[in-house]
N, C-alpha and C positions, 0 to 999 in steps of 0.2 A: 098235212098233205104237201108234197113237193109241188111247186107252182108250175113247172114247165117239163113236159116229157122231153123235150129236144135236149135240156141240159141235165136231165137226172143222172147221167152217168158221172158229170164233173161235180154235180151237188153231193151226191152220195160219197163220192172219193173223198171230197172236203169234210163232209160230216164225219167220216170214218177216221180219216187221219187225225182230226181233231181229238178222238178219244184214245189214240194209240200212244204207246210210249214213244217219247222223241227217237230214240234208237231204232224203231222199226221202220221199214220201207211200206208204202203203200201203192199199188199199181192198179189202174182203173181197167186193164186187160188182162186176159191170161192167154197169151199166144206161146207160152212155154215158160217154165219156171226160170228164174235169174239166179245165177251163181252169187250169193250174197253172204256176208258174214253176219248178217242180223236176221231176226224174224222177217217174213214178209206177208202181207195180205194183199190178195190179189180179189178183184172183183169182176165177175163174169156174169153179164147180162145174158139172160136165157129165154125170157118170154114176156109177153104183154097181154093182159087178159081184161074183159070187160065183167068177168063173174068172178068173185072172190068168196071162197067157202060156201059155194053153192047160191050165192046171192048177186044178183046183177047189181053193178055199181050205177050211181047217177050218171046221165048224160055228161060228158066232158071229163069223166074220171076214168082213170084206168088201174089196174094193180101191175106193177113191174116187178117180175121175179128174178133174182140173181142169186148167184152164189158167192160166198165169202169164203175164200180158201185161204187158210193159215199154215204157213211152213215155218221150218226152223232150220237153221244152216248146220246143226249137228250132224256128225256122219256116223257116230255109232248109233246102232239102231235103238238099244234100250234108252240112252239119253235123249235122242230125238223124239221118242215116243213120249217120255216124261215132259220134255220141254213143250210139244205141240198141246198136250194135255192142259199145261198150266196156262198156256197162251189162249186156247179156246175158253176156258173159264172166264178170263178177263174180257174177251170180247163177248161173250154171251151176256155178262153181267152189264156192258156197257149197252149193247143193243136194246136190253130190257127197259132202259132209261128214255128211250125215243118213244114219241106218242104216234109217229107216223111211218115207223120201220117195225116191222114183226119179223120174227124166225120162227120157223115151223120145226126143224129138225137139223141135227148135226151127224155127220158120217165121218169116221176115220178110217183112211185108207192109204196106202203108198202111191204118189202119183207116178205116171208112166217115165218119167225121168228121174225117178229115185227118192224124193224127199217124202218123209211122213207128212201128212196133212189132215186137218179136219176140214171139211166142207160144210158150210152151215147155208140152208136153203132161206133166204130171206125174201120178204115182199115190202114194197114201198109202194104208196098211192101216190099218182101224179096226175096233173091235169093236163088235158089235150086241147084246152082253149088258149089260143094265142092272141096277142093284141090284135085288134081290129076284128075279130070274130063276133 
């Protein structure tokens, strides 16, 4: 479990950056895709819940839901689709190794500004208890 809800965005980015190939970029927000010459992984936090898979979490714990979005710089549609397929397999395999990050599903689509992407729905458990509580 992540120790602090206030730092989860940074903590998740650090954790995911460590598992990515060194040539990739990792962005903690999705404000629009970046024109990059390398694959990019975006993290889009979307929800905080006290109930996960129908079960209430103990006091002081929450489930943070976020999307991991993977793009590739290829402009040729067929090459881009093949590339993001290979990328998502690497990321899913890496996510499976974490004991406190869980992925639920992945969906492939073309983003509004053009690139092919996989969006993986992910959940991480975090604490809401801060020092002094």
